[in-house]
C-alpha positions in Angstrom: -39.9 87.1 36.1 -37.7 86.8 33.1 -34.1 87.9 33.5 -33.3 91.1 31.7 -29.5 90.6 32.0 -27.1 90.6 29.1 -23.4 90.3 28.3 -21.3 92.4 26.0 -18.3 90.5 24.7 -15.6 92.5 23.1 -14.0 90.9 20.0 -12.9 93.9 18.1 -9.2 94.1 18.9 -6.5 93.5 16.3 -4.1 91.7 18.6 -0.9 93.1 17.0 1.3 91.5 19.7 0.3 88.1 18.3 2.3 88.8 15.1 -0.7 87.6 13.1 -2.5 89.1 10.1 -5.9 88.1 11.5 -7.8 89.1 14.6 -6.5 87.0 17.5 -10.1 86.0 18.3 -10.1 83.5 15.5 -6.8 81.9 16.4 -7.1 78.3 17.6 -7.0 77.4 21.3 -7.1 73.6 21.6 -8.6 73.4 18.1 -11.3 76.0 18.7 -11.2 79.8 18.1 -10.4 81.8 21.2 -13.7 83.6 21.1 -15.7 80.4 20.9 -14.3 79.3 24.3 -15.3 82.7 25.8 -18.8 82.4 24.4 -19.3 78.9 25.8 -18.8 80.2 29.4 -21.7 82.7 28.9 -24.0 80.2 27.1 -24.1 78.0 30.2 -25.7 80.6 32.4 -29.5 81.0 32.8 -28.9 84.5 34.3 -27.6 85.7 30.9 -30.5 86.3 28.5 -28.5 87.3 25.4 -25.1 88.4 24.1 -24.0 91.4 22.2 -20.8 90.5 20.4 -18.8 93.6 19.4 -16.6 92.9 16.3 -14.2 94.9 14.2 -15.9 96.9 11.5 -16.3 94.7 8.4 -15.8 91.4 10.3 -19.4 90.5 10.9 -19.4 87.9 8.1 -16.0 86.6 9.2 -17.3 86.1 12.7 -20.3 84.1 11.4 -18.1 82.0 9.0 -15.3 81.2 11.4 -17.3 80.9 14.7 -21.1 81.2 14.8 -21.8 78.9 11.8 -19.4 76.2 13.1 -20.3 76.6 16.8 -24.0 77.5 16.8 -25.0 80.0 19.5 -26.9 78.7 22.5 -28.3 82.1 23.2 -29.5 85.0 21.1 -26.5 86.9 19.7 -26.4 90.3 18.2 -23.3 91.5 16.2 -22.3 95.1 16.7 -19.4 97.1 15.1 -16.6 98.2 17.4 -15.2 101.8 17.7 -11.8 103.4 17.6 -11.1 102.7 21.2 -12.2 100.0 23.6 -14.5 102.4 25.5 -16.2 103.3 22.2 -16.8 99.6 21.4 -18.4 99.1 24.8 -20.7 102.1 24.3 -21.7 100.8 20.9 -22.7 97.5 22.6 -24.5 99.3 25.4 -26.6 101.3 23.0 -27.9 98.1 21.3 -29.3 96.6 24.5 -33.0 96.7 25.4 -34.0 99.8 27.4 -35.3 97.6 30.2 -32.0 95.8 30.7 -31.3 95.3 34.3 -27.7 94.1 34.5 -24.9 93.9 31.9 -21.6 92.0 32.1 -18.8 93.5 29.9 -16.1 90.9 29.1 -13.0 90.8 27.0 -13.3 88.1 24.3 -9.6 87.5 24.8 -10.2 86.0 28.3 -11.4 82.5 27.2 -10.7 80.9 30.6 -13.4 82.8 32.5 -15.6 80.4 34.5 -19.4 80.4 34.7 -19.0 80.6 38.5 -17.2 83.9 38.3 -19.7 85.4 35.8 -22.5 84.4 38.1 -20.8 85.9 41.1 -20.3 89.2 39.2 -24.1 89.4 38.5 -24.9 88.6 42.2 -22.6 91.4 43.5 -23.7 93.9 40.8 -27.4 93.2 41.6 -26.7 94.1 45.2 -24.2 97.0 44.9 -24.5 98.2 41.3 -20.9 97.5 40.1 -18.7 94.3 40.3 -15.3 93.9 38.8 -13.3 90.7 38.6 -9.7 90.8 39.5 -7.0 89.3 41.8 -4.7 90.7 44.5 -1.2 91.4 43.0 1.5 88.9 43.9 4.5 91.2 43.2 5.7 94.4 44.7 4.6 97.4 42.5 6.8 100.4 41.8 5.6 103.8 40.6 8.3 105.3 38.3 8.7 108.5 36.3 9.6 108.8 32.6 13.3 108.3 33.4 12.7 105.0 35.2 13.3 106.6 38.6 11.3 105.1 41.4 8.9 107.6 42.9 6.8 105.3 45.2 6.2 101.8 46.4 2.5 101.4 47.2 1.4 98.9 49.8 0.5 95.8 47.7 -2.1 94.6 50.2 -4.4 97.3 48.7 -3.6 96.5 45.0 -5.5 94.3 42.6 -5.0 93.2 39.0 -8.1 94.2 37.2 -9.8 91.7 34.9 -13.2 91.2 33.3 -16.1 90.6 33.5 -17.1 94.0 34.9 -20.8 93.9 35.6 -23.1 96.8 36.3 -26.6 98.0 36.6 -27.5 99.0 33.1 -28.7 102.5 34.0 -25.5 103.1 36.0 -23.0 102.1 33.3 -25.0 104.0 30.6 -24.8 107.2 32.8 -21.1 106.7 33.3 -20.4 106.3 29.6 -22.6 109.3 28.6 -20.7 111.5 31.2 -17.4 110.3 29.8 -18.5 111.4 26.3 -19.6 114.8 27.6 -16.3 115.3 29.4 -14.2 113.8 26.5 -12.7 111.4 29.1 -11.1 108.1 28.0 -10.4 105.2 30.4 -8.9 101.7 30.0 -11.7 100.0 31.8 -15.4 100.6 32.5 -15.3 100.7 36.3 -13.1 103.8 36.1 -16.0 105.6 34.4 -18.4 104.5 37.3 -15.8 105.6 39.9 -15.8 109.1 38.2 -19.5 109.4 39.2 -18.6 108.9 42.8 -20.3 105.4 42.9 -18.9 102.4 44.8 -17.3 99.6 42.8 -16.7 96.1 44.4 -14.0 93.6 43.5 -14.6 89.9 43.2 -12.0 87.2 42.7 -11.7 86.3 39.0 -8.9 83.8 39.4 -5.3 83.9 38.3 -6.2 81.6 35.4 -8.5 84.3 34.0 -5.7 85.6 31.8 -6.0 87.8 28.8 -4.5 86.1 25.7 -2.2 88.8 24.3 1.0 87.0 23.1 1.7 83.6 21.5 3.0 82.5 24.9 -0.4 83.1 26.4 -2.0 80.6 24.1 0.4 78.0 25.2 -0.3 78.8 28.9 -4.1 78.8 28.2 -3.9 75.4 26.5 -2.1 73.9 29.4 -4.7 75.3 31.8 -7.6 73.9 29.7 -5.8 70.5 29.5 -5.5 70.5 33.3 -9.2 71.3 33.7 -10.2 68.5 31.3 -8.0 66.1 33.2 -9.5 67.1 36.6 -13.0 66.6 35.2 -12.1 63.0 34.3 
């Protein structure tokens, strides 16, 4: 039976912390746009049938010119316009998927170091449990502080994880979660929080400490070093 699993990759952010006039997705990472690295990880997996690439309004042609025409897609790709907030962008992507979609992985385009193995694992766990979120246990002690900087609590870090992407779900579940959020005018910073609001269980998988989100110029330097090390290890 043919897989009916898809990926939504978010590339609609402006990346203002990069101090650049263009979307950070087009900035070079070892000579190739950041988003091109991200796409490559998903191209390599048979479990992913197609990709919905969410771009900033008006950037469809730019995405084709800077990325898709130079690095031809190895899977069907559909370009969709993003919304005012990340959550809106995800929903725009979800609405464009076929109604018989089984599983969908939602991933930040700015996480170009994601590995195919983690993506595949996220699909396996989501198929079994309905919702899988990549992340890693925190290494540092976390403090809860008030608006004055006063410490209010020190939670046990053995229960705390840094949340990453991909976040992979049964399609029917994540659509229900987004529709409920719209009805309730609820906005979250990640998709799993919407599923949690429904009272459904969400399972964490290890994404790796290298699965960083490229946010600042320093992150590009770190990502390039990681890619160089990976290339060296392959040799």
